[in-house]
Backbone as JSON Lines, residues from 0, in Angstrom:
{"i":0,"aa":"M","n":[203.13,199.76,107.09],"ca":[202.32,200.19,106.87],"c":[201.77,200.79,105.13]}
{"i":1,"aa":"I","n":[203.1,201.34,104.59],"ca":[202.88,201.62,103.5],"c":[203.01,200.64,102.83]}
{"i":2,"aa":"K","n":[203.87,199.83,103.01],"ca":[203.87,198.32,101.73],"c":[202.46,198.07,101.86]}
{"i":3,"aa":"F","n":[201.51,197.79,103.33],"ca":[200.32,197.39,103.28],"c":[199.66,198.29,102.02]}
{"i":4,"aa":"I","n":[199.13,199.0,102.6],"ca":[198.31,200.05,101.33],"c":[198.69,199.88,100.09]}
{"i":5,"aa":"V","n":[199.81,199.8,99.69],"ca":[200.93,199.77,98.22],"c":[200.03,198.48,97.48]}
{"i":6,"aa":"E","n":[200.06,197.47,98.59],"ca":[199.79,196.25,98.12],"c":[197.98,196.01,98.13]}
{"i":7,"aa":"I","n":[197.67,196.78,98.73],"ca":[196.04,197.26,98.14],"c":[195.51,197.84,97.05]}
{"i":8,"aa":"V","n":[196.23,198.52,97.22],"ca":[195.82,199.2,95.61],"c":[196.61,198.42,94.64]}
{"i":9,"aa":"L","n":[197.61,197.69,94.31],"ca":[198.22,196.89,93.38],"c":[196.88,195.86,93.33]}
{"i":10,"aa":"A","n":[196.35,195.38,94.11],"ca":[195.23,194.25,94.5],"c":[193.72,195.0,93.66]}
{"i":11,"aa":"L","n":[193.57,195.9,93.78],"ca":[192.6,196.54,93.29],"c":[192.56,197.52,91.93]}
{"i":12,"aa":"V","n":[194.03,198.0,91.62],"ca":[194.14,198.16,90.29],"c":[194.66,197.07,88.99]}
{"i":13,"aa":"L","n":[195.8,196.66,89.72],"ca":[196.34,195.6,88.78],"c":[195.93,194.5,89.33]}
{"i":14,"aa":"H","n":[195.14,193.75,89.33],"ca":[194.83,192.38,89.68],"c":[195.5,190.93,89.71]}
{"i":15,"aa":"P","n":[195.6,191.03,87.56],"ca":[196.29,189.81,87.13],"c":[197.46,190.27,87.87]}
{"i":16,"aa":"V","n":[198.62,191.12,88.1],"ca":[199.58,191.29,88.39],"c":[199.5,191.07,89.81]}
{"i":17,"aa":"A","n":[198.8,191.44,90.87],"ca":[198.42,190.99,91.92],"c":[198.54,189.27,92.16]}
{"i":18,"aa":"Y","n":[197.94,189.14,91.32],"ca":[197.5,187.4,90.78],"c":[198.5,186.45,90.89]}
{"i":19,"aa":"I","n":[199.75,186.91,90.23],"ca":[200.29,186.33,89.94],"c":[201.5,186.38,90.83]}
{"i":20,"aa":"L","n":[201.39,187.38,91.49],"ca":[202.38,187.61,92.91],"c":[202.08,186.95,93.92]}
{"i":21,"aa":"C","n":[201.03,186.5,94.04],"ca":[199.74,185.74,95.45],"c":[200.22,184.11,95.05]}
{"i":22,"aa":"V","n":[200.12,183.85,93.54],"ca":[200.39,182.4,92.92],"c":[201.62,182.22,94.0]}
{"i":23,"aa":"I","n":[202.79,183.03,93.12],"ca":[204.18,182.92,93.47],"c":[204.31,182.72,94.82]}
{"i":24,"aa":"D","n":[203.93,183.65,95.34],"ca":[204.5,183.23,97.15],"c":[203.55,181.9,97.6]}
{"i":25,"aa":"I","n":[202.04,181.95,97.47],"ca":[201.36,180.44,97.87],"c":[202.37,179.24,97.19]}
{"i":26,"aa":"V","n":[202.48,179.12,96.17],"ca":[203.27,178.01,95.87],"c":[205.05,177.82,96.7]}
{"i":27,"aa":"H","n":[205.58,178.9,96.98],"ca":[206.9,178.94,97.65],"c":[206.4,178.47,99.02]}
{"i":28,"aa":"R","n":[205.47,178.59,99.88],"ca":[205.13,178.66,101.03],"c":[205.57,177.11,101.87]}
{"i":29,"aa":"D","n":[206.41,176.7,102.4],"ca":[206.75,175.21,102.1],"c":[205.55,174.92,103.82]}
{"i":30,"aa":"E","n":[205.31,175.98,104.68],"ca":[204.42,175.59,105.7],"c":[202.16,174.86,105.42]}
{"i":31,"aa":"L","n":[202.24,175.39,104.19],"ca":[201.01,175.13,103.7],"c":[201.05,173.75,102.93]}
{"i":32,"aa":"S","n":[199.94,173.03,103.05],"ca":[199.57,171.6,102.52],"c":[199.02,172.05,101.26]}
{"i":33,"aa":"G","n":[198.81,170.82,100.02],"ca":[198.6,171.04,99.21],"c":[197.16,171.41,99.01]}
{"i":34,"aa":"F","n":[196.23,171.21,99.79],"ca":[195.1,171.58,99.76],"c":[194.95,172.99,99.98]}
{"i":35,"aa":"W","n":[195.8,173.65,101.14],"ca":[195.45,174.96,101.7],"c":[196.47,175.83,100.07]}
{"i":36,"aa":"K","n":[197.37,175.32,99.65],"ca":[197.78,176.12,98.27],"c":[196.81,176.02,97.07]}
{"i":37,"aa":"V","n":[196.0,175.16,97.2],"ca":[194.8,174.9,96.23],"c":[193.35,176.24,96.65]}
{"i":38,"aa":"F","n":[193.6,175.74,97.77],"ca":[192.64,176.74,98.15],"c":[192.65,178.49,98.09]}
{"i":39,"aa":"W","n":[194.08,178.6,98.49],"ca":[194.34,180.21,98.26],"c":[194.18,180.63,97.01]}
{"i":40,"aa":"I","n":[195.0,179.55,95.95],"ca":[194.83,179.62,94.74],"c":[193.23,180.31,94.09]}
{"i":41,"aa":"I","n":[192.75,179.88,94.75],"ca":[191.04,179.81,94.16],"c":[190.63,181.01,94.98]}
{"i":42,"aa":"V","n":[191.19,181.17,95.97],"ca":[190.13,182.4,96.95],"c":[191.42,183.96,96.35]}
{"i":43,"aa":"T","n":[192.04,183.89,95.86],"ca":[192.61,185.02,94.98],"c":[192.8,185.25,94.25]}
{"i":44,"aa":"F","n":[191.53,184.17,93.33],"ca":[191.2,184.95,91.7],"c":[190.28,185.81,91.48]}
{"i":45,"aa":"P","n":[189.09,186.16,92.49],"ca":[188.53,186.84,92.13],"c":[189.04,188.5,92.25]}
{"i":46,"aa":"W","n":[188.42,189.53,90.91],"ca":[189.02,190.79,91.33],"c":[189.01,191.32,92.19]}
{"i":47,"aa":"G","n":[190.51,192.11,92.76],"ca":[190.14,193.58,93.87],"c":[190.21,192.06,95.16]}
{"i":48,"aa":"I","n":[189.23,191.55,95.49],"ca":[189.44,191.61,97.08],"c":[189.99,189.75,96.84]}
{"i":49,"aa":"G","n":[190.12,189.42,96.42],"ca":[190.97,188.15,96.26],"c":[192.23,188.18,97.02]}
{"i":50,"aa":"P","n":[193.12,189.28,96.54],"ca":[194.74,189.2,96.85],"c":[194.46,190.06,98.12]}
{"i":51,"aa":"I","n":[193.61,190.99,98.34],"ca":[193.31,191.55,100.02],"c":[192.77,190.5,100.65]}
{"i":52,"aa":"L","n":[191.95,189.96,100.69],"ca":[191.77,188.47,101.64],"c":[192.92,187.92,101.84]}
{"i":53,"aa":"Y","n":[193.84,187.43,100.77],"ca":[195.16,186.41,101.32],"c":[196.14,187.36,102.05]}
{"i":54,"aa":"I","n":[195.92,188.74,101.72],"ca":[197.16,189.57,102.2],"c":[196.85,190.0,103.97]}
{"i":55,"aa":"I","n":[195.73,189.78,104.17],"ca":[195.03,189.74,105.12],"c":[194.53,188.54,106.12]}
{"i":56,"aa":"F","n":[194.1,187.81,105.84],"ca":[193.88,186.04,106.31],"c":[194.6,185.07,106.01]}
{"i":57,"aa":"G","n":[195.19,185.07,104.88],"ca":[196.3,184.23,104.48],"c":[197.65,184.45,104.91]}
{"i":58,"aa":"G","n":[198.16,185.61,105.33],"ca":[199.12,185.45,106.04],"c":[200.28,186.05,104.8]}
{"i":59,"aa":"G","n":[199.64,186.09,103.96],"ca":[200.96,186.18,102.31],"c":[201.45,187.47,102.33]}
{"i":60,"aa":"K","n":[202.3,187.39,101.07],"ca":[202.54,189.02,100.61],"c":[202.77,188.81,99.58]}
{"i":61,"aa":"L","n":[202.87,189.97,98.6],"ca":[202.88,190.46,97.27],"c":[204.32,189.94,96.92]}
{"i":62,"aa":"W","n":[204.98,191.02,98.09],"ca":[206.73,190.72,97.16],"c":[207.76,191.22,98.9]}
């Protein structure tokens, strides 16, 4: 639970870092097809909310 809270704060305060961590995670996920990888990279771009959506709905992680 603490890791989740830290990821949310990171996404809100340090969005460029959170975005890069999300993209790294997305690129390395083998279960996603090319379409879903591009989709999640686009979704994670908006400031603050994008990485949070990826963590909650995309099943991703920042580290």
